[in-house]
N, C-alpha and C positions, 0 to 999 in steps of 0.2 A: 647387031650393033645399031645404036640409035645416035643420031646427031640432032641435038635440040638447039634451036636458036630462040632466045627469049624475045617476046614482043615489045618489051620495054626498052627504050633507047638508052636508059641509064647504065646498061651493061653492054659492053662491046666484046664480042667473042662468041665462042661456042662451048657447049657442054657435051662431052663425049661420055656415053654411058654404055658399059659392057658388063653383062652378068648381073649387075645390081639395078634395081628400079629406083629412079630418082623422081621425087615429086616436089613441086614448088607450092608451098602452102604459106600464104600471107607473107610473101617476100622472102621466105626462108627455105632452104633446101633440106629435104628429109630423106635419108637413105633407108630403104625398107628391105625386106627379105630378098635374098638371092633367088631369082626366079627359077634357077636350075638346080639348086641344091635340094637333096632329098635324104632324110634319115630313116633308117629301119631300126625298130626296137624289138629286142627278143629277150624274154617273152613279152607279149603284149598284154597278157593277163596271167594272174597267179593266185592260187588259194593257199594261204598259210595253214589252214586247218585250225585245230583247237590249240590255243596258247593260254597259259595261266596269266590272269590279269596282273599287270605291273611287271611282267617278265618279258624278255625278248625271244622271238622265234629264231629259228635257224635263218641264216642270211640267204637272201635271194640275190643273185648276180644278174643285173640287167645289162645286156650288151647292146651298145649303140654303134651302128655301122653307117658310114657316109657312102651312100649309093650314087654319088654324083661326081662330076669332074671339077667341082668347086669346093674350097675349104668351108667349113661351118664353124661359126663362133657361138658359144653358149652364153646367153645373157643370165639365165638362172636355171637351177634345177632344185625343185622343192617337193617335199613330201607332205601329204595330208596328215592331219593330227595324230592318227593312230599308227603312223609309220615313221620310221627314223632312217635317215641316210647314214650309213656306217662308213662308207668310203666313196669318194667322188673322184674318179680318174678322168673325167671329161672336162671339167671347168679349168680355166687357167690358160689354155692354149688352143688355137684353132684345130679342128679335126680335119686332117688331110683327106683328099679324095681317096676313097677305097679304104680308109683307116677305120679302126674301131677303138672304142673306149668302154670302160665298165663303171657302173654305179652299183654299190651293194646297199641293200635296204632290208630292214627287219620290220616285223609286225610287233608293236608294243602297245597292247590294249590296256587302257587305264580302268576299264570297267568290263563287266561280263556282257555278253550278247554278241550278235552278229554285226560285223562291219563290212560294208561293201562300198568301195569308192571307185567310180569310173575315172576320176582324175587323181588317183592316189600318188602318183609320181609324175610330175609335169616338167617337161623339158621345153624351155623357151630359148630360141636360137635364131640364126639367120637363114635357116632352111625354109623352103616354100611351104611345107606342111606344118609349120610352127604355129602354136605349140603342139607337141606330141605328148600323149598320156599313156601311162601303163595302168591298167585296171587291176586293183588288188583287193583281196578280201580275206577274212579270217574270223575266228570266233573267240572272244575272250571268255574264259571259264574260271570257276573257282579253283584254287589250288588247295593243297593240304596245309594244315596249320602246324604240322610237325616237321 
């Protein structure tokens, strides 16, 4: 627990900070990531294999687990260009300590060739290790014309 007293006499009182980090920047307070919250993503990497260009792969379920004693709030969950989020059960409410949520993603190649993205699925949130990424890859291939 921290007790901060500002140096400027224009403010009388104290600021009590617990769990969150508070910074004073140009006279404004900014709340940053919770220094104790940690998320675990499973899987951290996945190869979708060969997928016909312009078609969807089978769904991959990414499980996000809060490994801390603080709730985590998601700011954004985004997928890189060749990947699509099919279902997002993480956004909208804080993830309780010890809780889990799921995001379903597919590989949707628009062209043929290999795709490898270290930041294919990015979770931006209040956890100390934010942002977290899932590395995804796959190969777009020609399909049959029949």
